[in-house]
N, CA, C and O atoms as a Tinker XYZ file with bonds, in Angstrom:
   440  protein
     1  N    103.742000    6.683000  -27.704000    73     2
     2  CA   103.258000    7.059000  -28.733000    64     1     3
     3  C    101.551000    7.218000  -28.333000    63     2     4     5
     4  O    100.908000    6.402000  -27.674000    81     3
     5  N    101.069000    8.417000  -28.888000    73     3     6
     6  CA    99.758000    8.643000  -28.590000    64     5     7
     7  C     98.872000    8.038000  -29.545000    63     6     8     9
     8  O     99.267000    7.573000  -30.613000    81     7
     9  N     97.364000    8.044000  -29.067000    73     7    10
    10  CA    96.448000    7.264000  -30.000000    64     9    11
    11  C     96.209000    7.744000  -31.236000    63    10    12    13
    12  O     95.923000    6.976000  -32.154000    81    11
    13  N     96.297000    9.048000  -31.403000    73    11    14
    14  CA    96.202000    9.678000  -32.692000    64    13    15
    15  C     97.339000    9.232000  -33.749000    63    14    16    17
    16  O     97.077000    8.952000  -34.919000    81    15
    17  N     98.600000    9.202000  -33.205000    73    15    18
    18  CA    99.518000    8.802000  -34.190000    64    17    19
    19  C     99.580000    7.175000  -34.455000    63    18    20    21
    20  O    100.103000    6.638000  -35.431000    81    19
    21  N     98.996000    6.592000  -33.476000    73    19    22
    22  CA    98.942000    5.002000  -33.578000    64    21    23
    23  C     97.868000    4.537000  -34.490000    63    22    24    25
    24  O     97.885000    3.343000  -34.788000    81    23
    25  N     96.969000    5.271000  -34.961000    73    23    26
    26  CA    95.956000    5.068000  -35.975000    64    25    27
    27  C     96.244000    5.563000  -37.190000    63    26    28    29
    28  O     95.419000    5.385000  -38.086000    81    27
    29  N     97.297000    6.181000  -37.424000    73    27    30
    30  CA    97.918000    6.774000  -38.808000    64    29    31
    31  C     97.793000    5.502000  -39.752000    63    30    32    33
    32  O     97.114000    5.579000  -40.776000    81    31
    33  N     98.451000    4.340000  -39.403000    73    31    34
    34  CA    98.529000    3.278000  -40.427000    64    33    35
    35  C     97.339000    2.626000  -40.532000    63    34    36    37
    36  O     97.221000    1.813000  -41.449000    81    35
    37  N     96.404000    2.817000  -39.759000    73    35    38
    38  CA    95.001000    2.200000  -39.895000    64    37    39
    39  C     93.945000    3.174000  -40.828000    63    38    40    41
    40  O     92.729000    2.990000  -40.890000    81    39
    41  N     94.574000    4.073000  -41.419000    73    39    42
    42  CA    93.581000    4.980000  -42.031000    64    41    43
    43  C     93.335000    4.474000  -43.280000    63    42    44    45
    44  O     94.255000    4.019000  -43.959000    81    43
    45  N     91.876000    4.510000  -43.771000    73    43    46
    46  CA    91.497000    4.100000  -45.364000    64    45    47
    47  C     90.757000    4.833000  -45.740000    63    46    48    49
    48  O     90.032000    5.391000  -44.917000    81    47
    49  N     90.633000    5.138000  -47.162000    73    47    50
    50  CA    89.622000    5.675000  -48.012000    64    49    51
    51  C     88.320000    5.157000  -47.927000    63    50    52    53
    52  O     88.160000    3.937000  -47.957000    81    51
    53  N     87.372000    5.925000  -47.825000    73    51    54
    54  CA    85.985000    5.468000  -47.694000    64    53    55
    55  C     85.187000    6.071000  -48.920000    63    54    56    57
    56  O     85.471000    7.196000  -49.331000    81    55
    57  N     84.207000    5.329000  -49.486000    73    55    58
    58  CA    83.359000    6.039000  -50.457000    64    57    59
    59  C     82.215000    6.316000  -49.908000    63    58    60    61
    60  O     81.715000    5.691000  -48.973000    81    59
    61  N     81.715000    7.339000  -50.508000    73    59    62
    62  CA    80.462000    8.029000  -49.948000    64    61    63
    63  C     79.387000    7.662000  -50.903000    63    62    64    65
    64  O     79.674000    7.630000  -52.100000    81    63
    65  N     78.209000    7.387000  -50.521000    73    63    66
    66  CA    77.080000    7.042000  -51.381000    64    65    67
    67  C     76.673000    8.400000  -52.352000    63    66    68    69
    68  O     76.685000    9.504000  -51.810000    81    67
    69  N     76.449000    8.327000  -53.258000    73    67    70
    70  CA    75.878000    9.570000  -54.072000    64    69    71
    71  C     74.435000    9.765000  -53.773000    63    70    72    73
    72  O     73.662000    8.810000  -53.695000    81    71
    73  N     74.029000   11.144000  -53.588000    73    71    74
    74  CA    72.740000   11.635000  -53.000000    64    73    75
    75  C     71.789000   11.469000  -54.074000    63    74    76    77
    76  O     72.128000   11.753000  -55.223000    81    75
    77  N     70.586000   11.020000  -53.806000    73    75    78
    78  CA    69.447000   10.995000  -54.806000    64    77    79
    79  C     68.400000   11.763000  -54.144000    63    78    80    81
    80  O     68.430000   11.988000  -52.935000    81    79
    81  N     67.460000   12.173000  -54.931000    73    79    82
    82  CA    66.274000   13.051000  -54.825000    64    81    83
    83  C     65.314000   12.212000  -53.516000    63    82    84    85
    84  O     64.924000   11.048000  -53.606000    81    83
    85  N     65.103000   13.014000  -52.482000    73    83    86
    86  CA    64.214000   12.399000  -51.526000    64    85    87
    87  C     62.550000   12.075000  -52.245000    63    86    88    89
    88  O     62.222000   12.769000  -53.208000    81    87
    89  N     61.827000   11.286000  -51.854000    73    87    90
    90  CA    60.617000   11.158000  -52.065000    64    89    91
    91  C     59.883000   12.303000  -51.450000    63    90    92    93
    92  O     60.195000   12.726000  -50.337000    81    91
    93  N     58.896000   12.816000  -52.169000    73    91    94
    94  CA    58.174000   14.122000  -51.615000    64    93    95
    95  C     57.191000   13.711000  -50.604000    63    94    96    97
    96  O     56.170000   14.395000  -50.526000    81    95
    97  N     57.322000   12.756000  -49.854000    73    95    98
    98  CA    56.029000   12.172000  -48.832000    64    97    99
    99  C     56.226000   12.652000  -47.379000    63    98   100   101
   100  O     55.413000   12.532000  -46.462000    81    99
   101  N     57.628000   13.300000  -47.323000    73    99   102
   102  CA    57.987000   13.931000  -45.650000    64   101   103
   103  C     57.170000   15.217000  -45.645000    63   102   104   105
   104  O     57.049000   15.860000  -46.688000    81   103
   105  N     56.606000   15.612000  -44.505000    73   103   106
   106  CA    55.906000   16.732000  -44.239000    64   105   107
   107  C     56.902000   17.892000  -43.623000    63   106   108   109
   108  O     57.686000   17.561000  -42.734000    81   107
   109  N     56.875000   19.078000  -44.036000    73   107   110
   110  CA    57.930000   20.016000  -43.676000    64   109   111
   111  C     57.675000   20.130000  -42.277000    63   110   112   113
   112  O     56.604000   19.831000  -41.749000    81   111
   113  N     58.997000   20.708000  -41.507000    73   111   114
   114  CA    59.068000   20.886000  -40.341000    64   113   115
   115  C     58.318000   22.320000  -39.599000    63   114   116   117
   116  O     57.822000   22.508000  -38.488000    81   115
   117  N     58.482000   23.044000  -40.603000    73   115   118
   118  CA    57.805000   24.428000  -40.336000    64   117   119
   119  C     56.487000   24.657000  -41.172000    63   118   120   121
   120  O     56.470000   24.298000  -42.349000    81   119
   121  N     55.538000   25.164000  -40.674000    73   119   122
   122  CA    54.271000   25.420000  -41.710000    64   121   123
   123  C     54.894000   26.453000  -42.774000    63   122   124   125
   124  O     55.807000   27.267000  -42.630000    81   123
   125  N     54.077000   26.140000  -43.917000    73   123   126
   126  CA    54.366000   26.850000  -45.083000    64   125   127
   127  C     54.241000   28.499000  -45.080000    63   126   128   129
   128  O     54.925000   29.200000  -45.825000    81   127
   129  N     53.345000   28.985000  -44.208000    73   127   130
   130  CA    53.186000   30.457000  -44.228000    64   129   131
   131  C     54.206000   31.212000  -43.109000    63   130   132   133
   132  O     54.184000   32.416000  -42.852000    81   131
   133  N     55.080000   30.231000  -42.526000    73   131   134
   134  CA    55.631000   30.873000  -41.458000    64   133   135
   135  C     56.692000   31.946000  -41.783000    63   134   136   137
   136  O     57.401000   31.786000  -42.777000    81   135
   137  N     56.835000   33.001000  -41.017000    73   135   138
   138  CA    57.838000   34.025000  -41.326000    64   137   139
   139  C     59.290000   33.492000  -41.160000    63   138   140   141
   140  O     60.258000   34.055000  -41.671000    81   139
   141  N     59.378000   32.214000  -40.305000    73   139   142
   142  CA    60.574000   31.584000  -39.942000    64   141   143
   143  C     61.280000   31.156000  -41.192000    63   142   144   145
   144  O     62.488000   30.923000  -41.150000    81   143
   145  N     60.522000   31.028000  -42.420000    73   143   146
   146  CA    61.095000   30.552000  -43.633000    64   145   147
   147  C     62.214000   31.432000  -44.258000    63   146   148   149
   148  O     63.088000   30.949000  -44.979000    81   147
   149  N     62.142000   32.686000  -43.956000    73   147   150
   150  CA    62.936000   33.691000  -44.528000    64   149   151
   151  C     64.096000   33.888000  -43.713000    63   150   152   153
   152  O     64.955000   34.718000  -44.010000    81   151
   153  N     64.170000   32.979000  -42.445000    73   151   154
   154  CA    65.412000   33.591000  -41.502000    64   153   155
   155  C     66.516000   32.599000  -42.124000    63   154   156   157
   156  O     66.241000   31.416000  -42.320000    81   155
   157  N     67.771000   33.136000  -42.424000    73   155   158
   158  CA    69.040000   32.297000  -42.699000    64   157   159
   159  C     69.642000   32.064000  -41.553000    63   158   160   161
   160  O     69.669000   32.892000  -40.643000    81   159
   161  N     70.221000   30.822000  -41.493000    73   159   162
   162  CA    70.928000   30.214000  -40.517000    64   161   163
   163  C     72.145000   29.470000  -41.195000    63   162   164   165
   164  O     72.095000   28.945000  -42.307000    81   163
   165  N     73.347000   29.505000  -40.285000    73   163   166
   166  CA    74.437000   28.742000  -40.822000    64   165   167
   167  C     74.456000   27.532000  -40.045000    63   166   168   169
   168  O     74.487000   27.450000  -38.817000    81   167
   169  N     74.432000   26.460000  -41.020000    73   167   170
   170  CA    74.572000   25.029000  -40.139000    64   169   171
   171  C     75.769000   24.457000  -40.432000    63   170   172   173
   172  O     76.395000   24.714000  -41.460000    81   171
   173  N     76.178000   23.589000  -39.470000    73   171   174
   174  CA    77.576000   22.990000  -39.547000    64   173   175
   175  C     77.186000   21.481000  -39.276000    63   174   176   177
   176  O     76.167000   21.108000  -38.696000    81   175
   177  N     78.340000   20.557000  -39.883000    73   175   178
   178  CA    78.007000   19.166000  -39.842000    64   177   179
   179  C     79.130000   18.650000  -39.158000    63   178   180   181
   180  O     80.224000   18.673000  -39.722000    81   179
   181  N     78.972000   18.050000  -37.683000    73   179   182
   182  CA    80.136000   17.327000  -37.036000    64   181   183
   183  C     80.220000   15.982000  -37.409000    63   182   184   185
   184  O     79.282000   15.210000  -37.213000    81   183
   185  N     81.379000   15.605000  -37.986000    73   183   186
   186  CA    81.757000   14.191000  -38.284000    64   185   187
   187  C     82.233000   13.464000  -37.244000    63   186   188   189
   188  O     82.161000   12.236000  -37.271000    81   187
   189  N     82.817000   14.184000  -36.125000    73   187   190
   190  CA    83.432000   13.795000  -34.805000    64   189   191
   191  C     84.270000   14.570000  -34.159000    63   190   192   193
   192  O     84.269000   15.766000  -34.451000    81   191
   193  N     85.187000   14.072000  -33.123000    73   191   194
   194  CA    85.944000   14.879000  -32.306000    64   193   195
   195  C     87.245000   14.000000  -31.954000    63   194   196   197
   196  O     87.276000   12.770000  -31.963000    81   195
   197  N     88.209000   14.778000  -31.672000    73   195   198
   198  CA    89.356000   14.096000  -31.045000    64   197   199
   199  C     89.856000   15.042000  -30.019000    63   198   200   201
   200  O     89.858000   16.261000  -30.196000    81   199
   201  N     90.341000   14.373000  -28.788000    73   199   202
   202  CA    90.875000   15.205000  -27.835000    64   201   203
   203  C     92.432000   14.843000  -27.662000    63   202   204   205
   204  O     92.875000   13.696000  -27.618000    81   203
   205  N     93.112000   15.918000  -27.581000    73   203   206
   206  CA    94.681000   15.958000  -27.769000    64   205   207
   207  C     95.215000   17.102000  -27.019000    63   206   208   209
   208  O     94.527000   18.089000  -26.757000    81   207
   209  N     96.443000   16.967000  -26.674000    73   207   210
   210  CA    97.082000   18.148000  -25.715000    64   209   211
   211  C     97.512000   19.217000  -26.938000    63   210   212   213
   212  O     97.679000   18.884000  -28.111000    81   211
   213  N     97.652000   20.559000  -26.408000    73   211   214
   214  CA    98.258000   21.354000  -27.215000    64   213   215
   215  C     99.439000   20.953000  -27.799000    63   214   216   217
   216  O     99.668000   21.087000  -29.001000    81   215
   217  N    100.489000   20.281000  -26.694000    73   215   218
   218  CA   101.765000   19.854000  -27.308000    64   217   219
   219  C    101.782000   18.789000  -28.465000    63   218   220   221
   220  O    102.645000   18.721000  -29.340000    81   219
   221  N    100.659000   17.948000  -28.323000    73   219   222
   222  CA   100.427000   17.012000  -29.529000    64   221   223
   223  C    100.045000   17.647000  -30.728000    63   222   224   225
   224  O    100.369000   17.161000  -31.811000    81   223
   225  N     99.284000   18.849000  -30.629000    73   223   226
   226  CA    98.812000   19.475000  -31.691000    64   225   227
   227  C     99.881000   20.164000  -32.352000    63   226   228   229
   228  O     99.877000   20.213000  -33.582000    81   227
   229  N    100.908000   20.767000  -31.605000    73   227   230
   230  CA   102.128000   21.477000  -32.009000    64   229   231
   231  C    103.029000   20.628000  -32.758000    63   230   232   233
   232  O    103.710000   21.153000  -33.639000    81   231
   233  N    103.120000   19.452000  -32.541000    73   231   234
   234  CA   103.878000   18.300000  -33.143000    64   233   235
   235  C    103.245000   17.675000  -34.520000    63   234   236   237
   236  O    103.903000   17.016000  -35.325000    81   235
   237  N    102.105000   17.935000  -34.629000    73   235   238
   238  CA   101.297000   17.331000  -35.809000    64   237   239
   239  C    101.974000   17.794000  -37.043000    63   238   240   241
   240  O    102.457000   18.906000  -37.256000    81   239
   241  N    101.927000   16.708000  -37.860000    73   239   242
   242  CA   102.707000   16.982000  -38.945000    64   241   243
   243  C    101.523000   16.643000  -40.380000    63   242   244   245
   244  O    100.654000   15.772000  -40.341000    81   243
   245  N    101.735000   17.397000  -41.341000    73   243   246
   246  CA   101.044000   17.335000  -42.701000    64   245   247
   247  C    101.118000   15.660000  -43.117000    63   246   248   249
   248  O    102.144000   14.999000  -43.279000    81   247
   249  N     99.890000   15.262000  -43.219000    73   247   250
   250  CA    99.608000   13.809000  -43.483000    64   249   251
   251  C     99.392000   12.857000  -42.525000    63   250   252   253
   252  O     99.181000   11.664000  -42.747000    81   251
   253  N     99.455000   13.477000  -41.290000    73   251   254
   254  CA    99.200000   12.715000  -40.049000    64   253   255
   255  C     97.716000   12.499000  -40.026000    63   254   256   257
   256  O     96.986000   13.405000  -40.429000    81   255
   257  N     97.184000   11.309000  -39.561000    73   255   258
   258  CA    95.738000   10.990000  -39.390000    64   257   259
   259  C     95.513000   11.124000  -37.856000    63   258   260   261
   260  O     96.326000   10.789000  -36.994000    81   259
   261  N     94.197000   11.706000  -37.633000    73   259   262
   262  CA    93.522000   11.875000  -36.488000    64   261   263
   263  C     92.398000   11.080000  -36.400000    63   262   264   265
   264  O     91.429000   11.319000  -37.120000    81   263
   265  N     92.400000    9.874000  -35.362000    73   263   266
   266  CA    91.093000    9.054000  -35.416000    64   265   267
   267  C     90.110000    9.969000  -34.465000    63   266   268   269
   268  O     90.322000   10.580000  -33.418000    81   267
   269  N     89.057000    9.814000  -35.206000    73   267   270
   270  CA    87.739000   10.645000  -34.478000    64   269   271
   271  C     87.112000    9.546000  -33.438000    63   270   272   273
   272  O     87.538000    8.397000  -33.327000    81   271
   273  N     86.101000   10.065000  -32.750000    73   271   274
   274  CA    85.612000    9.355000  -31.832000    64   273   275
   275  C     84.332000    8.546000  -32.258000    63   274   276   277
   276  O     83.718000    7.773000  -31.524000    81   275
   277  N     83.995000    8.885000  -33.718000    73   275   278
   278  CA    83.061000    8.068000  -34.403000    64   277   279
   279  C     83.363000    7.088000  -35.159000    63   278   280   281
   280  O     84.449000    7.123000  -35.738000    81   279
   281  N     82.423000    5.903000  -35.351000    73   279   282
   282  CA    82.705000    4.986000  -36.315000    64   281   283
   283  C     82.217000    5.620000  -37.692000    63   282   284   285
   284  O     81.532000    6.640000  -37.763000    81   283
   285  N     82.672000    4.864000  -38.788000    73   283   286
   286  CA    82.261000    5.239000  -40.103000    64   285   287
   287  C     80.858000    5.462000  -40.582000    63   286   288   289
   288  O     80.394000    6.385000  -41.252000    81   287
   289  N     80.159000    4.132000  -39.950000    73   287   290
   290  CA    78.813000    4.294000  -40.229000    64   289   291
   291  C     77.963000    5.094000  -39.057000    63   290   292   293
   292  O     76.739000    4.974000  -39.092000    81   291
   293  N     78.368000    5.645000  -38.354000    73   291   294
   294  CA    77.602000    6.392000  -37.368000    64   293   295
   295  C     77.197000    7.612000  -37.911000    63   294   296   297
   296  O     77.903000    8.218000  -38.716000    81   295
   297  N     75.758000    8.147000  -37.404000    73   295   298
   298  CA    75.421000    9.517000  -38.191000    64   297   299
   299  C     76.153000   10.503000  -37.710000    63   298   300   301
   300  O     76.754000   10.481000  -36.636000    81   299
   301  N     76.113000   11.531000  -38.617000    73   299   302
   302  CA    76.742000   12.830000  -38.114000    64   301   303
   303  C     75.828000   13.631000  -37.702000    63   302   304   305
   304  O     74.612000   13.503000  -37.844000    81   303
   305  N     76.565000   14.703000  -37.040000    73   303   306
   306  CA    75.376000   15.658000  -36.327000    64   305   307
   307  C     75.329000   17.065000  -37.096000    63   306   308   309
   308  O     76.346000   17.636000  -37.488000    81   307
   309  N     74.210000   17.488000  -37.240000    73   307   310
   310  CA    73.821000   18.616000  -37.870000    64   309   311
   311  C     73.664000   19.750000  -36.856000    63   310   312   313
   312  O     72.685000   19.668000  -36.115000    81   311
   313  N     74.513000   20.831000  -36.709000    73   311   314
   314  CA    74.507000   21.688000  -35.633000    64   313   315
   315  C     74.052000   23.172000  -35.925000    63   314   316   317
   316  O     74.590000   23.743000  -36.873000    81   315
   317  N     73.161000   23.796000  -35.228000    73   315   318
   318  CA    72.826000   25.371000  -35.253000    64   317   319
   319  C     73.008000   25.987000  -34.219000    63   318   320   321
   320  O     72.199000   25.783000  -33.314000    81   319
   321  N     74.069000   26.902000  -34.000000    73   319   322
   322  CA    74.590000   27.773000  -32.995000    64   321   323
   323  C     75.121000   26.588000  -31.914000    63   322   324   325
   324  O     74.816000   26.621000  -30.721000    81   323
   325  N     75.897000   25.617000  -32.468000    73   323   326
   326  CA    76.349000   24.790000  -31.670000    64   325   327
   327  C     75.551000   23.491000  -30.997000    63   326   328   329
   328  O     76.115000   22.616000  -30.340000    81   327
   329  N     74.267000   23.536000  -31.263000    73   327   330
   330  CA    73.323000   22.591000  -30.785000    64   329   331
   331  C     72.969000   21.727000  -31.749000    63   330   332   333
   332  O     72.605000   22.211000  -32.821000    81   331
   333  N     72.999000   20.177000  -31.577000    73   331   334
   334  CA    72.502000   19.418000  -32.568000    64   333   335
   335  C     70.977000   19.482000  -32.642000    63   334   336   337
   336  O     70.218000   19.240000  -31.704000    81   335
   337  N     70.560000   19.910000  -34.121000    73   335   338
   338  CA    69.194000   20.102000  -34.482000    64   337   339
   339  C     68.809000   18.824000  -35.361000    63   338   340   341
   340  O     67.616000   18.609000  -35.576000    81   339
   341  N     69.585000   18.149000  -35.766000    73   339   342
   342  CA    69.306000   16.913000  -36.912000    64   341   343
   343  C     70.640000   15.885000  -36.761000    63   342   344   345
   344  O     71.636000   16.149000  -36.087000    81   343
   345  N     70.433000   14.691000  -37.520000    73   343   346
   346  CA    71.381000   13.862000  -37.561000    64   345   347
   347  C     71.175000   13.370000  -39.214000    63   346   348   349
   348  O     70.144000   13.519000  -39.870000    81   347
   349  N     72.219000   12.863000  -39.593000    73   347   350
   350  CA    72.226000   12.378000  -40.868000    64   349   351
   351  C     73.601000   11.493000  -41.352000    63   350   352   353
   352  O     74.555000   11.230000  -40.619000    81   351
   353  N     73.457000   11.132000  -42.686000    73   351   354
   354  CA    74.560000   10.369000  -43.213000    64   353   355
   355  C     75.457000   11.109000  -44.176000    63   354   356   357
   356  O     74.783000   11.671000  -45.039000    81   355
   357  N     76.706000   11.286000  -44.306000    73   355   358
   358  CA    77.531000   11.812000  -45.286000    64   357   359
   359  C     77.296000   11.176000  -46.591000    63   358   360   361
   360  O     77.406000    9.970000  -46.808000    81   359
   361  N     76.930000   12.174000  -47.531000    73   359   362
   362  CA    76.777000   11.585000  -48.930000    64   361   363
   363  C     77.566000   12.570000  -49.862000    63   362   364   365
   364  O     77.793000   13.699000  -49.425000    81   363
   365  N     78.039000   12.190000  -51.231000    73   363   366
   366  CA    78.634000   12.680000  -52.095000    64   365   367
   367  C     77.562000   13.386000  -52.855000    63   366   368   369
   368  O     76.556000   12.694000  -53.004000    81   367
   369  N     77.502000   14.795000  -53.468000    73   367   370
   370  CA    76.876000   15.572000  -54.096000    64   369   371
   371  C     77.676000   16.151000  -55.413000    63   370   372   373
   372  O     78.108000   17.301000  -55.494000    81   371
   373  N     77.775000   15.301000  -56.266000    73   371   374
   374  CA    78.851000   15.916000  -57.195000    64   373   375
   375  C     80.364000   15.784000  -56.669000    63   374   376   377
   376  O     80.974000   14.789000  -56.278000    81   375
   377  N     80.721000   16.987000  -56.778000    73   375   378
   378  CA    81.977000   16.972000  -56.156000    64   377   379
   379  C     82.308000   17.602000  -54.680000    63   378   380   381
   380  O     83.412000   17.914000  -54.236000    81   379
   381  N     80.995000   17.698000  -54.037000    73   379   382
   382  CA    80.859000   18.082000  -52.521000    64   381   383
   383  C     80.260000   17.228000  -51.666000    63   382   384   385
   384  O     79.609000   16.264000  -52.068000    81   383
   385  N     80.419000   17.493000  -50.498000    73   383   386
   386  CA    79.810000   16.705000  -49.444000    64   385   387
   387  C     78.380000   17.135000  -49.491000    63   386   388   389
   388  O     77.999000   18.140000  -50.093000    81   387
   389  N     77.619000   16.327000  -48.830000    73   387   390
   390  CA    76.197000   16.499000  -48.578000    64   389   391
   391  C     76.095000   15.652000  -47.381000    63   390   392   393
   392  O     77.002000   14.988000  -46.879000    81   391
   393  N     74.593000   15.784000  -46.895000    73   391   394
   394  CA    74.327000   15.157000  -45.744000    64   393   395
   395  C     72.665000   14.823000  -45.972000    63   394   396   397
   396  O     71.852000   15.709000  -46.236000    81   395
   397  N     72.347000   13.516000  -45.836000    73   395   398
   398  CA    71.066000   12.894000  -46.040000    64   397   399
   399  C     70.424000   12.672000  -44.683000    63   398   400   401
   400  O     70.688000   11.714000  -43.957000    81   399
   401  N     69.548000   13.648000  -44.399000    73   399   402
   402  CA    68.874000   13.721000  -42.991000    64   401   403
   403  C     68.362000   12.332000  -42.796000    63   402   404   405
   404  O     67.845000   11.728000  -43.736000    81   403
   405  N     68.485000   11.816000  -41.638000    73   403   406
   406  CA    67.908000   10.707000  -40.958000    64   405   407
   407  C     67.107000   10.940000  -39.813000    63   406   408   409
   408  O     66.046000   10.333000  -39.666000    81   407
   409  N     67.516000   11.757000  -38.996000    73   407   410
   410  CA    66.821000   12.026000  -37.787000    64   409   411
   411  C     66.300000   13.506000  -37.518000    63   410   412   413
   412  O     67.201000   14.331000  -37.368000    81   411
   413  N     65.003000   13.975000  -37.433000    73   411   414
   414  CA    64.761000   15.362000  -37.320000    64   413   415
   415  C     63.876000   15.417000  -36.078000    63   414   416   417
   416  O     63.341000   14.485000  -35.478000    81   415
   417  N     63.846000   16.827000  -35.815000    73   415   418
   418  CA    63.173000   17.099000  -34.565000    64   417   419
   419  C     61.621000   16.874000  -34.649000    63   418   420   421
   420  O     61.105000   16.583000  -35.728000    81   419
   421  N     60.957000   16.997000  -33.617000    73   419   422
   422  CA    59.563000   16.797000  -33.656000    64   421   423
   423  C     59.055000   18.214000  -34.642000    63   422   424   425
   424  O     59.739000   19.236000  -34.607000    81   423
   425  N     58.095000   18.152000  -35.295000    73   423   426
   426  CA    57.509000   19.165000  -35.993000    64   425   427
   427  C     57.224000   20.338000  -35.102000    63   426   428   429
   428  O     56.713000   20.201000  -33.991000    81   427
   429  N     57.569000   21.508000  -35.623000    73   427   430
   430  CA    57.261000   22.769000  -34.705000    64   429   431
   431  C     55.787000   23.119000  -34.944000    63   430   432   433
   432  O     55.244000   23.033000  -36.046000    81   431
   433  N     55.189000   23.522000  -33.815000    73   431   434
   434  CA    53.589000   24.021000  -33.945000    64   433   435
   435  C     53.551000   25.218000  -34.123000    63   434   436   437
   436  O     54.356000   25.926000  -33.517000    81   435
   437  N     52.542000   25.825000  -35.064000    73   435   438
   438  CA    52.488000   26.864000  -35.598000    64   437   439
   439  C     52.039000   27.925000  -34.446000    63   438   440
   440  O     51.900000   29.116000  -34.725000    81   439
């Protein structure tokens, strides 16, 4: 029995904290007059990973639980073009997922 199927019985629902408005004390990462502010970028959130063989994947069934490599309390990664640019905590924003940023890069120089 592989580790992915062993953890199926240990799965549990977790509650996400509701997002609140942040205090307006944080300085922006990019200067306000920068042309970078108009560039659109697609960000992805990585909650964790699991390594399994193609054979295990082809035998996967609906309802099967795959245990990821992160603990529930661990920060999630915010990715830009596959690179981690920040980290944060998953939160609920109404009926959607959100991310509360907890670790940001150093401010960019103008």
